[in-house]
C-alpha positions in Angstrom: 19.4 -106.7 -18.0 15.9 -105.7 -17.4 14.3 -103.2 -19.8 14.0 -100.6 -17.0 17.7 -100.4 -16.2 19.8 -98.2 -18.5 22.3 -99.9 -20.8 25.9 -98.9 -20.5 28.4 -98.0 -23.3 25.8 -96.7 -25.7 26.8 -93.8 -27.9 25.4 -91.7 -30.7 27.3 -91.8 -34.0 27.0 -89.2 -36.8 25.1 -90.4 -39.8 25.9 -90.3 -43.5 23.8 -88.7 -46.2 21.9 -91.3 -48.1 22.6 -91.1 -51.9 19.4 -91.7 -53.8 19.7 -92.8 -57.4 16.6 -91.3 -59.0 16.8 -93.3 -62.2 17.2 -96.6 -60.4 14.3 -95.7 -58.0 12.0 -94.7 -61.0 12.9 -97.9 -62.9 12.2 -100.0 -59.8 8.8 -98.3 -59.4 7.8 -98.8 -63.1 8.9 -102.4 -63.0 6.7 -103.0 -59.9 3.7 -101.3 -61.6 4.2 -103.5 -64.7 4.3 -106.7 -62.6 1.2 -105.6 -60.7 -0.6 -104.9 -64.0 0.5 -108.3 -65.4 -1.2 -109.9 -62.3 -4.4 -108.1 -63.1 -4.7 -109.6 -66.6 -7.6 -112.0 -66.7 -6.6 -115.7 -66.9 -8.2 -116.0 -70.4 -5.8 -113.4 -71.9 -2.7 -114.1 -69.8 -1.5 -116.9 -72.1 -1.7 -114.6 -75.1 0.2 -111.9 -73.2 2.9 -114.4 -72.3 3.3 -115.4 -75.9 3.6 -111.8 -77.0 6.3 -111.0 -74.4 8.2 -114.2 -75.2 8.3 -113.3 -78.9 9.5 -109.8 -78.0 12.3 -111.1 -75.8 13.4 -113.6 -78.5 13.6 -110.8 -81.1 15.6 -108.6 -78.7 17.9 -111.5 -78.1 18.4 -112.1 -81.8 19.2 -108.5 -82.4 21.8 -108.6 -79.6 23.4 -111.7 -81.0 23.6 -110.1 -84.5 25.6 -107.2 -83.0 28.0 -109.6 -81.3 28.6 -111.9 -84.3 31.3 -110.5 -86.7 30.3 -109.9 -90.3 32.1 -112.9 -91.7 30.2 -115.3 -89.4 26.8 -113.7 -90.1 26.8 -115.1 -93.7 27.3 -118.6 -92.4 24.8 -118.3 -89.6 22.0 -116.9 -91.8 22.6 -119.1 -94.8 21.4 -122.4 -93.3 19.6 -123.9 -96.2 18.6 -127.5 -96.8 20.8 -129.4 -99.2 19.1 -130.1 -102.6 17.9 -133.6 -103.0 18.0 -135.0 -106.5 
């Protein structure tokens, strides 16, 4: 069909109300702003920033693991000491 001839069997359907999750939208926006701010960090200081963020993630992961590990296993995990050499 050429663009000038009308198309057949076209119809209009009723739409649905779009549900907007405000919290999700706000989080997405702040994450994007944070990523853009990270891109603006000078190259000299970017390595230091990456080290700080890596340490922060590692600590958060350790805390999460401590909550998951039962109490009787915590003692064994935390008490990894070297054997005494005589």
